[in-house]
C-alpha positions as CSV (number, residue, x, y, z in Angstrom):
1,M,-31.1,13.6,38.2
2,P,-32.4,10.7,40.4
3,R,-30.8,7.3,40.1
4,V,-32.7,4.2,39.1
5,G,-36.2,4.0,40.8
6,K,-37.8,0.9,42.3
7,A,-39.9,0.3,39.1
8,Q,-36.7,0.3,37.0
9,A,-34.8,-1.9,39.4
10,A,-37.6,-4.5,39.2
11,M,-36.8,-4.9,35.4
12,L,-33.3,-6.2,36.1
13,L,-32.8,-9.7,34.9
14,A,-31.7,-12.8,36.6
15,S,-28.4,-13.5,34.7
16,P,-25.5,-11.6,33.3
17,D,-26.5,-12.8,29.8
18,D,-29.9,-11.3,30.2
19,A,-28.4,-8.0,31.5
20,E,-26.0,-7.9,28.6
21,A,-28.8,-8.5,26.0
22,R,-30.7,-5.6,27.6
23,F,-27.6,-3.4,27.6
24,Y,-27.1,-3.8,23.8
25,E,-30.8,-3.3,23.3
26,A,-30.7,0.0,25.2
27,L,-27.7,1.1,23.0
28,R,-29.6,0.3,19.8
29,E,-32.7,2.2,21.1
30,A,-30.7,5.1,22.6
31,D,-32.7,4.6,25.7
32,L,-30.7,6.3,28.5
33,D,-33.1,5.3,31.3
34,K,-33.1,1.6,30.3
35,L,-29.3,1.7,30.0
36,M,-28.8,3.3,33.3
37,S,-31.2,0.9,35.0
38,L,-28.6,-1.9,34.2
39,W,-25.7,-0.2,36.0
40,A,-24.9,-0.7,39.6
41,E,-25.6,2.3,41.7
42,D,-22.1,2.6,42.9
43,D,-19.5,5.3,43.0
44,E,-16.9,2.9,41.6
45,V,-18.6,1.8,38.3
46,V,-16.3,2.4,35.3
47,C,-17.0,3.1,31.7
48,I,-14.4,3.7,29.0
49,H,-15.6,4.5,25.5
50,P,-13.3,3.8,22.5
51,G,-10.3,6.1,22.8
52,G,-12.0,8.1,25.6
53,P,-11.2,8.8,29.2
54,R,-12.1,6.6,32.2
55,M,-15.5,7.7,33.6
56,V,-15.9,6.7,37.2
57,G,-19.2,6.7,39.1
58,W,-22.8,6.4,38.1
59,E,-23.4,10.0,37.3
60,A,-20.2,10.2,35.1
61,V,-21.4,7.2,33.2
62,R,-24.8,8.7,32.7
63,V,-23.5,12.0,31.4
64,A,-21.2,10.1,29.0
65,F,-24.0,8.0,27.5
66,E,-26.3,11.1,27.4
67,A,-23.6,12.7,25.1
68,V,-23.3,9.6,23.0
69,F,-27.1,9.3,22.6
70,S,-27.3,12.9,21.4
71,N,-26.1,11.5,18.1
72,G,-28.9,8.9,18.0
73,P,-28.9,5.2,18.5
74,I,-25.8,3.0,18.3
75,H,-26.2,0.3,15.6
76,V,-24.3,-2.4,17.5
77,Q,-24.4,-6.2,17.4
78,P,-22.4,-8.2,20.0
79,S,-20.8,-11.4,18.8
80,N,-18.0,-13.9,19.8
81,V,-18.8,-13.5,23.5
82,R,-16.3,-15.2,25.8
83,R,-17.7,-15.6,29.4
84,I,-16.2,-16.2,32.8
85,H,-18.8,-16.6,35.5
86,T,-18.6,-17.1,39.2
87,M,-21.4,-17.1,41.8
88,D,-21.4,-13.3,42.1
89,S,-19.5,-11.9,39.2
90,A,-19.2,-12.3,35.4
91,V,-16.7,-11.0,32.8
92,H,-17.7,-11.0,29.1
93,S,-15.3,-10.3,26.3
94,V,-17.3,-9.2,23.3
95,V,-16.7,-8.2,19.7
96,E,-19.1,-5.4,18.9
97,Q,-20.0,-4.9,15.2
98,I,-21.0,-1.3,14.8
99,E,-22.6,0.3,11.7
100,L,-21.3,3.8,11.2
101,R,-23.0,6.3,8.9
102,T,-20.4,8.4,7.0
103,D,-20.5,10.7,4.0
104,E,-19.4,7.7,1.9
105,G,-22.3,5.6,3.2
106,V,-22.7,3.0,5.8
107,R,-19.4,1.5,7.1
108,T,-18.9,-1.4,9.5
109,G,-16.4,-1.2,12.3
110,Y,-15.4,-3.6,15.1
111,V,-14.7,-2.8,18.7
112,M,-13.4,-5.2,21.3
113,A,-15.3,-4.7,24.6
114,T,-15.2,-6.1,28.1
115,N,-18.4,-6.0,30.2
116,V,-18.2,-6.9,33.9
117,Y,-21.3,-7.7,35.9
118,A,-21.8,-8.2,39.7
119,K,-24.7,-9.9,41.4
120,T,-26.1,-7.3,43.8
121,A,-29.1,-7.3,46.2
122,Q,-31.0,-5.8,43.2
123,G,-29.9,-8.6,40.8
124,W,-27.2,-8.6,38.1
125,R,-25.9,-5.2,37.4
126,L,-23.2,-3.8,35.0
127,V,-20.2,-2.5,36.9
128,M,-17.7,-1.9,34.0
129,H,-17.8,-1.5,30.3
130,H,-14.4,-1.0,28.5
131,A,-14.3,-0.6,24.7
132,S,-11.2,-0.5,22.6
133,P,-10.7,1.9,19.7
134,G,-12.4,0.4,16.6
135,T,-11.0,-1.1,13.5
136,P,-12.5,-1.5,10.0
137,H,-11.9,-5.3,10.0
138,E,-13.1,-7.9,12.5
139,P,-10.1,-8.5,14.8
140,P,-8.7,-12.0,14.7
141,E,-9.1,-14.3,17.7
142,L,-6.1,-16.2,18.8
143,V,-7.0,-19.2,20.8
144,E,-4.4,-21.2,22.7
145,T,-4.7,-24.9,22.1
146,P,-3.3,-27.2,24.8
147,S,-0.3,-29.2,23.6
148,V,-1.3,-32.2,25.7
149,L,-4.8,-33.6,25.7
150,H,-6.0,-34.8,29.1
C-alpha cells in the first residue's frame, strides 16, 4: 500500500494542536487514510494501543489501525491536554474519554495517552501515540504546587 500521497500531505496542518484535532477526528470517523496522513513517513514512528505491543514503523502502525477500524469508529473525546512545545517538537498528555458499546449498554472508559509531534518538511506530523490500559473512572490528576511563590 502506498504511503501518503502529495494531495494528502497538503492537508497537514500548521500546528500540533491542529494535527491532534484531526487525529481524533479520524479516529471518530474510522478514516484510515486521514489518520495515516497525519503520521510521519518514518521507519521509527511508534504506536502502542492500550495493553498492546509496540508497533514500530509506518506500515506497522497502519496495519494496527486497520485492525482497530475493522470494529468501526472509535467514540473518543480528548480532554485535559497538557502540552510541552518547542520549535520543532511537541508532547501532549491527553485523557481520552471513550464510549464502549457492551452487552450491558454504553459504558464510558478513560485512557491516558501521550501524543508526540515533530515539525517536518511536510509540516507537523505524529511520530508517537502511546495509550495506557483503560479504566472505568477518570484518573485523578496530581499537580505539584510550588512551595515557594516567586
